[in-house]
C-alpha positions in Angstrom: 14.2 -0.7 25.4 11.8 -3.3 26.9 11.3 -3.3 30.7 13.2 -6.1 32.5 14.5 -7.7 29.2 15.5 -11.4 29.3 19.2 -12.0 28.5 20.6 -15.4 27.7 24.3 -15.7 28.7 26.1 -18.7 27.0 29.6 -19.4 28.2 31.5 -22.5 29.3 33.4 -20.5 32.0 31.3 -20.3 35.2 33.2 -17.2 36.4 32.2 -15.3 33.2 28.6 -16.4 33.7 28.5 -15.2 37.3 30.1 -11.8 36.5 27.8 -11.1 33.6 24.7 -12.3 35.5 25.4 -10.0 38.4 26.2 -7.0 36.3 23.1 -7.4 34.1 20.7 -8.1 37.0 21.9 -5.0 38.8 20.7 -3.1 35.7 17.2 -4.5 36.0 17.6 -7.3 33.5 16.5 -11.0 33.8 19.3 -13.5 33.1 19.2 -17.2 32.2 22.4 -19.1 31.5 23.8 -22.0 29.4 27.2 -23.6 29.2 27.3 -24.7 25.5 25.5 -24.2 22.3 23.1 -27.2 22.6 21.9 -25.9 26.0 21.4 -22.5 24.4 19.1 -24.0 21.7 17.2 -26.0 24.3 16.6 -22.9 26.5 15.6 -20.7 23.5 13.0 -23.4 22.4 11.2 -22.8 25.7 11.9 -19.1 26.5 12.6 -16.6 23.7 15.2 -14.1 25.0 15.5 -10.4 24.0 19.2 -10.8 23.5 21.9 -13.5 23.6 25.5 -13.1 24.9 27.2 -16.0 23.1 30.8 -17.3 23.7 32.5 -18.4 20.5 34.8 -21.2 21.9 32.7 -23.8 23.7 32.5 -27.6 23.8 29.6 -29.7 22.3 28.6 -26.9 19.9 30.6 -23.7 19.4 29.2 -20.2 19.1 29.5 -19.9 15.3 27.4 -23.0 14.7 24.9 -22.0 17.4 24.5 -18.6 15.9 23.9 -20.1 12.4 21.2 -22.3 13.7 19.5 -19.5 15.6 19.6 -17.3 12.4 18.2 -20.1 10.3 15.1 -20.4 12.5 12.3 -17.9 11.7 11.3 -17.8 15.4 14.8 -16.7 16.6 16.2 -15.0 13.5 15.5 -11.5 14.8 17.0 -12.1 18.3 20.3 -10.0 18.5 23.4 -11.9 19.3 26.6 -10.4 20.8 29.6 -12.7 20.5 32.1 -13.0 23.4 35.4 -14.0 21.9 39.1 -14.2 22.7 39.9 -13.8 19.0 41.3 -10.4 18.2 42.1 -11.0 14.5 40.0 -9.3 11.8 39.2 -12.7 10.3 37.8 -14.0 13.6 35.6 -11.0 14.0 34.4 -11.1 10.5 33.5 -14.8 10.8 31.2 -14.0 13.8 29.5 -11.1 12.0 29.0 -13.1 8.8 27.3 -15.8 10.9 24.7 -13.2 12.0 26.1 -11.6 15.1 25.0 -8.0 15.8 28.2 -7.2 17.8 31.2 -8.7 19.6 33.0 -8.3 22.8 36.6 -9.4 23.3 38.0 -11.1 26.4 39.0 -10.3 29.1 35.6 -8.8 29.6 35.0 -5.2 30.5 31.7 -5.4 32.3 30.8 -1.7 31.8 31.5 -1.9 28.1 29.5 -5.2 27.9 26.5 -3.5 29.6 26.7 -0.5 27.3 26.7 -2.8 24.2 23.8 -4.9 25.5 21.7 -1.7 26.2 22.6 -0.4 22.7 21.4 -3.6 21.0 18.3 -3.7 23.1 17.5 -0.1 22.0 18.1 -0.9 18.4 15.8 -3.9 18.7 13.1 -1.9 20.4 13.2 0.8 17.6 13.1 -2.0 15.0 10.0 -3.5 16.6 8.4 -0.1 16.8 9.1 0.5 13.1 7.5 -2.9 12.2 4.4 -2.0 14.3 4.2 1.4 12.7 4.6 -0.2 9.2 1.8 -2.6 10.0 -0.5 0.2 11.2 0.3 2.3 8.1 -0.4 -0.8 5.9 -3.7 -1.3 7.7 -4.6 2.4 7.3 -3.7 2.4 3.6 -5.8 -0.8 3.1 -8.7 0.7 4.9 -8.5 3.9 2.9 -8.2 1.9 -0.3 -11.2 -0.2 0.5 -13.1 2.9 1.4 -12.1 4.6 -1.9 -13.1 1.6 -3.9 -16.4 1.2 -2.1 -17.2 4.9 -2.5 -16.2 4.7 -6.2 -18.3 1.7 -6.9 -21.3 3.2 -5.1 -20.9 6.5 -6.9 -20.5 5.0 -10.4 -23.2 2.3 -10.1 -25.6 4.9 -8.6 -25.1 7.2 -11.5 -25.6 4.4 -14.0 -28.6 3.0 -12.2 -30.0 6.6 -12.2 -29.7 6.6 -16.0 -31.5 3.3 -16.2 -34.3 4.4 -13.9 -34.7 7.7 -15.7 -35.1 6.1 -19.1 -37.5 3.5 -17.7 -39.7 6.4 -16.6 -39.4 7.8 -20.2 -40.3 4.5 -21.6 -43.4 4.2 -19.4 -44.6 7.5 -20.7 -43.5 7.1 -24.3 -45.4 4.0 -25.6 -46.9 6.2 -28.3 -43.5 7.2 -29.7 -41.5 4.4 -31.3 -38.5 6.7 -31.9 -38.4 7.8 -28.2 -38.8 4.2 -27.0 -35.9 3.0 -29.2 -33.6 5.8 -28.0 -34.4 5.2 -24.4 -33.8 1.4 -24.7 -30.5 2.1 -26.4 -29.3 4.5 -23.7 -30.4 2.1 -21.0 -28.4 -0.7 -22.7 -25.3 1.5 -22.8 -25.6 2.2 -19.1 -26.1 -1.5 -18.3 -23.0 -2.4 -20.4 -21.0 0.1 -18.4 -22.1 -1.6 -15.2 -21.1 -4.9 -16.6 -17.7 -3.5 -17.4 -17.2 -2.2 -13.9 -18.0 -5.6 -12.4 -15.7 -7.4 -14.9 -12.8 -5.0 -14.1 -13.3 -5.4 -10.4 -13.2 -9.2 -10.8 -9.9 -8.7 -12.7 -8.4 -6.8 -9.8 -9.5 -9.5 -7.3 -8.0 -12.3 -9.5 -4.4 -12.9 -8.5 -4.0 -16.2 -10.5 -1.1 -16.6 -13.0 -2.2 -16.5 -16.6 -1.4 -19.0 -19.3 1.6 -17.8 -21.3 2.4 -18.5 -24.9 5.1 -17.2 -27.4 3.7 -14.5 -29.6 5.3 -12.3 -32.3 5.4 -8.7 -31.0 4.3 -7.4 -34.5 1.2 -9.6 -34.5 0.4 -8.6 -30.9 0.4 -4.8 -31.6 -1.4 -5.1 -34.9 -4.2 -7.2 -33.4 -4.5 -4.9 -30.4 -4.9 -1.9 -32.8 -7.5 -3.7 -34.9 -9.5 -4.7 -31.9 -9.3 -1.1 -30.5 -10.6 0.4 -33.8 -13.4 -2.2 -34.2 -14.6 -2.2 -30.6 -14.6 1.5 -30.1 -15.3 2.5 -33.7 -12.3 4.8 -33.8 -10.5 5.7 -37.0 -8.0 8.2 -35.7 -4.4 7.9 -36.9 -2.1 5.6 -35.0 1.6 5.9 -35.7 3.7 2.8 -34.8 7.5 3.1 -34.7 9.1 -0.4 -34.2 12.7 -0.7 -33.1 12.6 -4.4 -32.5 13.9 -7.2 -34.8 11.4 -8.1 -37.5 10.7 -11.5 -35.9 10.9 -10.5 -32.3 8.7 -12.6 -30.0 7.7 -12.6 -26.3 6.2 -15.2 -24.0 2.9 -13.7 -22.7 -0.8 -14.1 -22.4 -1.9 -12.7 -25.7 -5.5 -12.0 -25.0 -4.7 -10.1 -21.8 -1.9 -8.0 -23.3 -4.1 -7.0 -26.2 -6.8 -5.9 -23.8 -4.3 -3.9 -21.8 -3.0 -2.2 -24.9 -6.6 -1.4 -26.0 -7.3 0.2 -22.6 -4.2 2.4 -22.9 -5.0 3.3 -26.5 -8.5 4.4 -25.4 -7.0 6.4 -22.5 -4.7 8.2 -25.0 -7.6 8.9 -27.3 -9.7 10.3 -24.5 -6.8 12.5 -23.3 -7.6 15.1 -26.0 -10.0 17.9 -25.2 -13.7 17.0 -25.9 -13.9 19.4 -28.9 -10.9 17.9 -30.6 -11.9 16.4 -34.0 -11.3 12.6 -34.3 -8.9 13.3 -37.2 -6.6 15.3 -34.9 -6.5 12.7 -32.0 -3.3 11.1 -33.0 -1.8 8.2 -31.0 1.9 7.2 -31.2 3.2 3.8 -30.4 6.9 2.9 -30.0 8.2 -0.6 -29.3 11.8 -1.2 -28.3 14.1 -3.1 -26.0 15.3 -1.5 -22.7 17.5 -2.7 -19.9 17.0 -1.7 -16.2 19.4 -2.9 -13.5 20.6 -5.6 -15.9 17.1 -6.9 -16.7 16.1 -6.7 -20.4 12.5 -5.5 -21.0 10.2 -5.1 -24.0 8.9 -1.5 -23.9 5.6 -0.5 -25.4 5.2 3.3 -25.2 1.7 4.7 -26.1 1.8 8.5 -26.3 -0.7 11.3 -27.2 -0.7 15.0 -27.7 -3.6 15.7 -25.5 -4.0 17.7 -22.3 -1.4 15.8 -20.2 -1.8 14.6 -16.6 -3.6 16.9 -14.3 -1.3 17.7 -11.3 -4.2 17.2 -8.9 -4.4 13.4 -9.7 -0.7 12.8 -10.7 0.0 10.8 -7.5 -3.3 8.8 -7.6 -3.5 7.8 -11.3 -3.6 4.1 -10.5 -6.1 4.3 -7.6 -9.5 2.9 -8.5 -12.0 5.4 -10.0 -9.5 8.3 -10.0 -10.2 10.1 -13.3 -10.5 13.6 -14.7 -13.2 12.5 -17.1 -16.8 13.6 -16.4 -18.6 10.6 -18.0 -19.9 8.1 -15.5 -18.8 4.4 -15.4 -15.1 5.1 -16.0 -11.9 5.2 -13.8 -10.8 1.6 -13.6 -8.8 1.2 -16.9 -5.4 2.1 -15.6 -5.9 0.3 -12.3 -6.8 -3.0 -13.9 -4.1 -2.6 -16.6 -1.3 -2.2 -14.1 -2.7 -5.0 -11.9 -2.8 -7.4 -14.9 0.6 -6.5 -16.1 2.1 -7.1 -12.6 0.4 -10.5 -12.6 2.3 -11.2 -15.8 5.6 -10.0 -14.3 5.6 -6.5 -16.0 4.6 -3.0 -15.0 2.9 0.2 -16.2 4.1 3.8 -15.8 2.4 7.0 -16.8 4.1 10.4 -17.2 3.7 13.7 -19.0 5.8 14.1 -22.2 8.5 16.7 -22.4 6.4 18.5 -25.1 2.7 18.0 -25.2 0.5 15.2 -23.8 1.3 12.1 -21.8 3.0 8.7 -22.4 2.1 5.3 -20.9 4.9 2.8 -20.8 4.4 -0.9 -20.6 7.4 -2.8 -19.2 7.5 -6.5 -19.9 10.6 -8.6 -18.9 12.2 -10.6 -21.7 
């Protein structure tokens, strides 16, 4: 509870004001007073109280209207209000609570009860403020930790890739006499540079919070083109099995380019989930498209599953953190992070879980 809290007493009966003022001041509280709702609003505009004791029946502006105005103002919305009322009916009490009051006291006033209720609301308000401050501190801590993790991840990945470039530059310097060695070094350098370009591009995607242009696209066309682009860009011919439970002509409003890119990233993640020595012919990927309803909201679900090694328990809670990966190759670790970020910008989401049998499944949720 704050030390020497400021209490505003609003009542058109001077005797009630004097009794409450004396009782509260004896308990170490500061008290200011008003005789109607308009005076209350004028005082609050100059001095924000910790709590307001507000009479319901007053001239000029009654307590219900005064409470509604206080609760509609961002500056005074959180100030607890205790109604003082002669109404004993359930309807009268409910009207006050629905207007935003935290509590009510019925006349004739019991000063000890009033003091107890005031102290209780002040304690509640104090705990609420402490929780908000704690939440802000935790948010700042998480933000700082996240920035640190991203920075460390960027430095680690780019240093590894730059090390590759520098190493092959040294080989090139000493390999002018070997055309084959020169070509191989240049090719590997180019691959490392392309990975660095990819990291920068994906980081730019995370930083971009703009809404994307949305068009209506047939789901069938979307999935087919995403598969074709995946095969072409990564030179992968592994079997992809697609089970479609949607209507033949089902359509969604979406940014097609972005969604195809997201599906590609998840397909690659599924392909890489198999052990390194798994032949390409055995790296099967399974796609399922269907409708789903959650809390009354209809979604398009795109499930992309594999029969690989599943999700490592050591990173299960950090899968969407930047650069968290169980892969050993450098330049990776942003695919899931950017995919979920981009989906959320489109109004959807991404979840990843182990399958009940073997492997893992990534589920894209997109609202219909």
